[in-house]
N, C-alpha and C positions, 0 to 999 in steps of 0.2 A: 504493500500500500504506500510505499515511499515514492512511487513514480509520479510524474507530473500529470495528474488526472485531467487537467484542462487540455493539454496537448493530446493525450491519449484519446479523450472523448471527441475532440475535434476530428481526429483521424477516423474514429469509429462511427461518427454521425453522417448520415446520408439523406439526400432528398428522395422522397417518394412522390411520384407524380403520375398522372394519367391524362393523356390527350382526350379532348372532347370533340364531338362532331363539328362544333362551330370553330374549330381551330384554336380554342383556348384549352386550359388544363386545370385539373384539380391537384392540389399540392399538400403534402404533409411531411413530417420529419420522422426518422427512425434511427436507431443505433444498434450496433452489432455487439452481441454478448457471446462469449465463449463458454460453453458448458462441457466440462471434461467428462470423459467416459467414467462411469461409476458414480456420477453425481447422485443417482438413485438406482433403483433396481431394474429399470427398463433396459432391455437389450439394445445395443447399438444406438444409443441416443444421438441426436444431431449434435455435431460439434459446435456449430455456430447458429444462433437464432437472431432474427431481426425483431426488435422490440418497437412498438409504436402504440398509439391510442387506437382502440378498437374502431372508433367511428371513422378513422382515416380509411380503413379498408371498406367498412360498411357503406360509406358514402360514394365510393368509386364504383360506377356501374359495370365496367368491363371486367373481364376475367384476368387481365394482365395489367401490371403496373410497371413503371420504369424505376430502376434504382440508380441513383446518380453516383457512379464510381468516379474516382479521381486517380490519375496515374502520373508518376513523376518520370520525366524524360532524363536522358543522359546529361543534359545541360542544366538540370535543376528546374526546368519549366514544367509545370503541371498541366495536364490536359483532362478535360471532362469527357468521360466515356460511359454513358448510361447503357444498361442492359435490361431486358424484360424479365419479369418474375411473375409466374402464374400464381394467383391468389385464390382462384376458384376452379372447381371442376364441375362436371355434370351432377355430381353428388352433393355439391355445396362448397362452403368455404374450406380452404386448406389451412387457414390460420386457426389457432386456438385462442380463445379469449376468456377472461375471467368471468365468473358467473354473475357478478354484481358490478364490478368496477370497469372503467373505460380503459382496459389494457388488452393488448393482443400480441402474440408472438407467432412467428412462422420460421420453420427451418429453412436455411438458404445455403446454397453453395456459392462461396465468394470467389472472385478472381484470385489467382495465385499471389498477386501483389498485396492482397488484403488479409492474408493469413495472420499477419501480426498486427493488423489495424482493427483489433477488437479488444473489448475490455472483459476481464474475467467476471464470472457471476458472483464471486466473492466480494466484489466492489459494490454490489447492491446492498443498501442498508437493510438490516433485519429489524425484528421487533425491539431489540435492545439498543440499537444504535443511538437513537435520539436521546434516550435516557442516559446512556453511558457518557455521551459527550455534552450533556446538558444543553441540547439545542432548544432554542426558544425564540420568542418574538424579537425582532431586531437583528437576528443573525443573518448575514448576507449569504445568498446562494446565487449560483450562475445557471444559465440555461443556454442551449444551442438550438438553432432552428433556421427556418427559411421563411421569414415573414412575407406574406404575399408572394411567395415563390422567389424571393430575393436571395441571392448568394453573396458572399463576401467579395468574390472576385470571379473572373471567367473560369477558373478551375473548378468552381462549384463547392467551395468550402462553406460550412455553415457560419452564421453570424452569432457572435457571443454577446449575451446581455446579462445584467445582474440586477437583483432586487432583494429586498429584505423580507424575511418571514413576517407575515402581517396578521396572523391569527393565533389564538390560544383557546384551549389546549391542543397539543399536537399528538398526544398519545393517550391511551393505546389505539392502535390503528383499527381495532375491532369497533371502537366507538367513534373514532375520528379518522375515517379512511382517506380524507383529503385535507389539505390546508391551503391557506392563501399566501401568495407572494406578491410583493409590491412592484409589479411590472405589467405592462399590457400584453396579453396573450393575443397575438394577431393571427388571423387565418394563415395557415402554412406552418405555424409553430407547433401544432398539435403533434404529440408523440415524442417531442424532444426531451432529452435528459435534463433533469434539474439536479445540481450537485454542489458539494462543498469541498474545498481543498484547504490545506494548511495556509495557503496564501491569503485566505479570507478571515483568518482568526482575528477577532477584534482586540485581543490582549496577548500579543506575542510574548514569549518568555515565561509563560505559566507552565505548570507541570502537567497540563492536559496532554493526552496522546495526540499524535498528528491527526488532523481532521481531513480525511480524504475518503469520500464515499458518494455514491449516487443516492440522493434522497428520494427521487421519484421521477415521474414524467409529467410534463405540462399537458393538461387535457382540456381546459375550458377557459374562456374569458368570462368575467363577471359583469353583469349588467343589472341596472335597475331602471324600470320604465323606459326600456330601449336605449338607455344611455350607458356607455362604457364607463366603468369605474376605475380603469387603469389597474386592475387586479387580475392575476391569473390563478387558476385552480390547479393544484399539484396533487396527483394521486401517489400515495406512498409506494416506495419500491418493494415493500413486502408483498404487494399484490403482483408485481412483476415476477418475483421469486415463485409465488404460488402458481402463477400461470405457466411458468416454465416447468414446474413440477407436473402440472396437469398435462402438458404436452408430452413429457417424457413417460408419464404413466398411461398414456393412451393405449387402448386395447388394440389399436391397429398398428402392430409392431412392424409390419411390412412397410407401411407408409413412413414410419420413422427411419427405416433403413434407406429409403430412396431419397436422393438429393434432388432438389428442384434445380433445373439447369438454367443458367443465365445465357441469353443469346445477344450478341452485339446488335445494336440498332443505331442507325444514323440519327443524329440530333444536332440542332444548332446549339450555340453557347447558352449557358444558364443566364437568367436575368441577373444583372448586377447593378450597383448604383450608377455606373456610367455606361451601361449597355442594356437598353430596353429592348426586349424581344416582342413585347406586345401579346404575350400568350398567357397572361395571368387570368385566372377565373374572375369575372366581374361579380358584383354583389349578388345578383339574382341566382347565381349558381353555387354560392357558398353553402356549406352545410347549414341546415336549419338550426335555429336556437333551440336547445333542449337541455335536459340534465337536472341535477339536484339543485336545491336552492340554499346554499350555505348562508347562514346569518340573515335569512329572510330576503335574499336578493336572488335575481334570476341569473343563471349562467348560460353561456352559449359556447359551442365548441368551435375553436379556431381552426 
């Protein structure tokens, strides 16, 4: 856990998108988690899973999505190279989602260059993490994503933002499965990791252990009377853990042994601050507002 989690998560975070018939696209965020063999009793579990918000897959109508891989050339220049991933078959969804929370995981075969661009499942916070590290309101966390499909640069890297924990209590997750963070959850950010590293400790030099963990995933924006409150809703990482467990314990062991194949697909450059592609989903095609109502306010899914 001494690694630079920020950089490791930047490498592991990818854009998920799906072109629409009108030439525009729907966009979400996901990140890659490595699950070692023997993590539980399932035979031949997937080695790498893609984690995102369940509504990202649910709202995309077609059976295939694009995963935005990035590749570094010999000169150090990065290139954007998306490939297709099948998320549905004739029998239904290929992803596994949590029974109650907005979390989905799907096994995926990554390009060879991505074998090391994943984060271990051990970095996901468990039920004890928030209590052990005394996490509370005012603590700063960071998130990665693609707001409105925007990338940090033409290579397709995610955009990093930060905000402070804005709600209390945070635990136990059985009673408080989500918490608020003081930043705007913009469409396209859904499914992105929310995390804390030792670089964000407010009181350096204390005897507290190094703070490096993934706290959860960004799943909704908070609204009241159709007005955004500049708050995001984070679903605890323990539900990512349990959803991975659910995937690995699936009765369809043959499906677990098969890897979903990625296929190269031609694509233009990702949308960046200085490179407008004109293919971002307009307001009418964004996911509809829905979800729980924390603290008496309405939430909508970015």
